[in-house]
N, C-alpha and C positions, 0 to 999 in steps of 0.2 A: 381608391378602393382599398380597404384594409385586408391584408392577407396574413394568415397565421399558419404555423406548422408545429406539430408536436415532435419533440426530440428529447435528447438526454444530454446532460452536462458532459463535456469532453475531457474532464480532468481526472478525478480520483476514481477508485473502484466502486463507489456508491452508485454511480451512473444515475444521479438524481434526475427525475423527469422534469422537463421544462417546456414551455411554449414560447416560441419566437413569433413576434408580431411586427409587421411593417405598417405602422400607423399612417393614416392619411395626413399629409401636410408636414410630416417630419422630414426636414431637409438636413442631410449630412453637413457638418461644419466644413468639411473639405473632402471632396471626392478624390480618390487616389489619382494623382497626376494633374488635378485641375488647378492647383495652386503651387507654382514652382517654389522650391525652398533653396536658397543659396547654399552651395556645397559646403562653405565654411561654417554654416550654422545649422546644417541639416540634423546632426545628431542632437544638438542642444534643443532644437525646436521639437524634435520627436519626443524627447524625454519630458519636456515641459508642457507640451500641448495637452489641453483638456478639450475633448470633442464630444459632440452629441452622437450617441450611438445610432447606427443605421437601423437597429432592431430593438424592440422592447422585449425584455426577458421577464417571464413570470413563472413561479413554481407551479408544478402540476402534481395532482395526487397520484402517488405511486407507492408501493410497499416500502421502498427504501427511505424516501424522504418525506412522504405524506404532505406534499405541497411546500416544504421548506427548501431553502437554498442557502449556501454560505456565500461569502463575499466573492469567491472565485466564480461561482455560478451566476450571481447577479451581474457581475461586470464582464462576463465572458464575451459579450457582443461588442464591447467597446473597441477591442483591438481591430475589428473589421474596418473601422474608420480612422484608425490612428495614422497620422501623417508619416510616421516612421515605418509603416508597413511596406515591405518590399513586394511590389506587384509586377516586376519585370526583371530580367537578368541585368546585373550590374558588373562591370569590369573595372578593377582597380588599376589605375594608370600609374606611370612612374612617379607622378607627383603626389600619389597617395589618395587621389580623389576617385570615388566610384562614379562611373558614368554608364547610362543605359546602353545596352546593345540588343540586337535582335535575338530571337530564340535559336534560329539556325546557326548563327555565329557562336552563341553560347554552348550549344550542344556539340558543335564541331570542336571547340576548344577543349571541352571535357573529354570527348572521345580520343582526341589526339594525345592529350596528357596521359590518359589511362594506357593507351597502346604503347606510348614511348616508355613509360615506367615498367610495364610488363615485359617489353622487349629487352630492356636492360637488366632487370633484376628477377624476372620470372613472374608467373601468374599470381603467386601468393604475396607479391609485393603490394598488391592493391587489396584493401579490405573493405567490408561493408558493415555499417553499424546502423541498426534499426532502432525502433522504439516501441514501447508498450502501447502507445496511443494509436498505432496503425490498426486498421480494420483487418479482419482475417484475410480478406482478399488481397489487400495491399501487402501484408506480411508474406503471403504465399508467393506473390509476384516478385517481391524483393529477394526471396530465397532462390527463385528460378533465375532471376537476373544475375545474382552472384555466381551461381554454380554453372549456368549454361552460357550466358553472355560473357561474363568475365572469366569464368573458369577458375575462380579462387575458392579456396577452402576456408578463407579467413572471413567468417561472418559471425556477428554477435549482436547484442542489443543492450539497451540501457539497464535491463534487469540484472546485468552482471554487477552493477553498482548498488543494487538494492535488494531484490527479492530472491536472488539465486541461492542464498543460504537456506531460505525456507523451502525452495524447490528441491535442493539436494536432500534436505531432511525428509521431505515428503516422499521422495523417491526411495530413500533408504528404508522408511517405515512402511509405506503403503504401496510402493511401486507406481505412485502417481505424483504429478506436480502439485505445488501448493494451491490453495484456494479456500473458498468458503463453501463447504459441501451441504449447506442447508439454507433455507430462506432466511434472510435477515430478520424477518418478522418473528421467527421462532424464538428469538432472544427475549421478546416482550414478556413472556410468561416464565422465564427462568428464575429460579430462586437464588442462583449463584452464578456470577460471571467473573472470571479472572482475566485481567488484561495485562499483558506484558509488553513493554516497549512501544506503547501507543498512547498518544494524547489526543483522542478523538474530539474532545471539546473544542480544540483549536484547529485541528487539521481536517476533521469531518463533522462539523457541528450538527448536521441533521441526524447523524448516527446516535447522538446522545439520547434521543427519545426512546430508543430501544433498550436503554439501561434502566428505565424507570422501575420495572418490576423487581429486578435484583436489588436496586437501591432501596425500594420500599420494604423489601424483606431483610435488609441489612446485609445483603450478600454480594455487594460490589467490591471486588478485590483488585486494587490497582497497584502494580509493581512499577515503581518509577523512583529513581534517586531524587528527583525534583518534586517540589510541591506544585505539581502541574494543575491546570484548570480541571482536568479530569479527576485527579486525585482529590481535589477539593470537594467532590461529590460524596466523599466518604466522611467528611469532617463532622457531619451532623448525626453520626451513627448509622449512616447508610452503607457502611462496609468497613473495609480494612485497607489502609495505605501502607504497603511495605516499601521501605526505602533502602535497598541494598547499596553498598558502595559501588560506584561505577565499575562495570566490567565483571561483577560477581553474580550476575543473574543465573548463570549455569550452576554455580555452587548452591544458590538458594533453591533452585528447582530440585537438585539432588537431595537437599535437606528435606524438602516437603515430601518427596517420594519416599525417603527413608521413614518418615512418620507413617505414611500410608501403608507401607509394607509391615513395619514392626508393631503397629497398633491394630493390625488386622482389618484395615479399612479397604483393602484392595478387593475388587470384584473377581473372586476366584473362578466363578463359573464362566464369566466372560473371558478371562485370561486363558482358561483351559480350552474353550471352544473356538476362540477367534484370534489367538495370538501365538507367537513363537518367540523364544528367547527370554522367557521370564527369569530363569535362573541367572542369566548374565546381567540382567538389569538389577536384580537383588544384590549381586556381588558388587556392582558399580556404585550402589548407594549405601552399602553397609557402613562405610567409614565416614559418612556425612551425618552424624547424629546432630540434633538441633544445637547443642551447646557449642560444638565445634563450628558449625555453620555460622552461629552468631559471631564467633571470634573472627571469621573470615569476611562476613558480609555486613556486619553491624546490625542485622535484623534480630531483635530479641527472640530467644528460643521459644518462648511461649507463643509469640505471634506466628512462628513457623508451625507449631502444633495446631494452633487455632485455625490457620489457613487450610491445612490438610484435612482437619475434621469438618470444616465448613464445606469444602469441596465434596467430600464423601457424603455428607448429610444431604447436600443439594442433589447429588446424583440419585440418592434413594428416594427423595421426596419430590421436589419441584423442578428438577433439571439443573445441570451444571454445564458450563461452557468454559473452555480455555481458549483465549484468543491471543495471538502474537502479532507484533508489528515490527517495523523497521528498527526500533530502538534496541532490540535484543538480537537482531539478525545482522546488522552492519557492524560486525565485530570480528576479531581474529578467531573467536570461538562461536561465531554465529551459527554454523551448521550444527555443532554439538549442542548449543543452547536450544535451538529449535527442536532438535531430536529429543532433548530432555523434557521439553514441554509436551511433545507427542507421547513419550513414554509415560509421563504422569497421567495424561488423559487416558491412555490404554490401561494403566493400573486401575483407574477408577471406572473403566468400562464406558467411557463417554462416546467415542467415535461410532457413528452408525446406530446409536441408540435413540429411542424416542425421547424428545425433550432434552437431549444432551448432545454435546459434540465438541470437536476441536476444529479451529479454522484460523486462517491468516487474514489480516486486514491488509490487502495488497492490491496492486493493479493500477491501471490507468484507463482513461476513457478511450 
């Protein structure tokens, strides 16, 4: 009997909809534990094995992916049947070989090690490190476990190595963590979309369909030092590819903001009604005129002006969006760069406006 279940891809922030099906007659190549693998070849066998997946994966219609999936989604079920998958506790012996042990023994060993470490060095000698792939419920329980069971203040998660710059910038500007505060489908009708530090054509392929409207309008702006697959969408006149020298995205954003301010492109009504700190932003961009920014970033001054004008024109007509990704955030100036992108969007009156906005391409399943 065939069984199916609707779910979502567990990997990136798109959360693409998929259907998992267990088809009749599909036999796993090797059930976990059914075929013993010699210890000396276990790792090699696990890496080299090609197995039949336990489940069939198909894309499902949903606003983010509209039935499409990338390679990660299509192959997500194969790891369920991989012979290298750990399905029981393993204990490494003195000979370096991992051997199965029971759950009671494994949990007792962990508890003893934690207690011993904390008795010697204090509660904070043990830390907890979570991940963005945890469900809300699991993340809540992990925090409770760390603070109540372990009594440690040392708790963090993998976002510290990726999205924390965007989170800090979001807190600085909005008092809120980072995210995408509008439906992804809103991008479909945008006349202008500026993307910084993101190569969605390779990392989030189903996302690309949402760029079609901006590309058709000639308003796709890709900021990337490389000639990436996403940047290639601008080659036929579909937009602008800005190639700043690596590490100069902040300077480029300050230069674009300079043009917005000094050419009178800023949305003054929005700024007056909904923002604070405008004068400080103006002072911060005053010394970044386009020709100077060109000398620092390698981006031609006229392209800087064209970008600012295009963003402002899009905001007045068909909508403008500014999106940031890991490429501009994982940097010594990551928080300041994300803040500069937010300030540019505020100058243009994008956040919270109809058919416009600012957001981050971030997160895990």
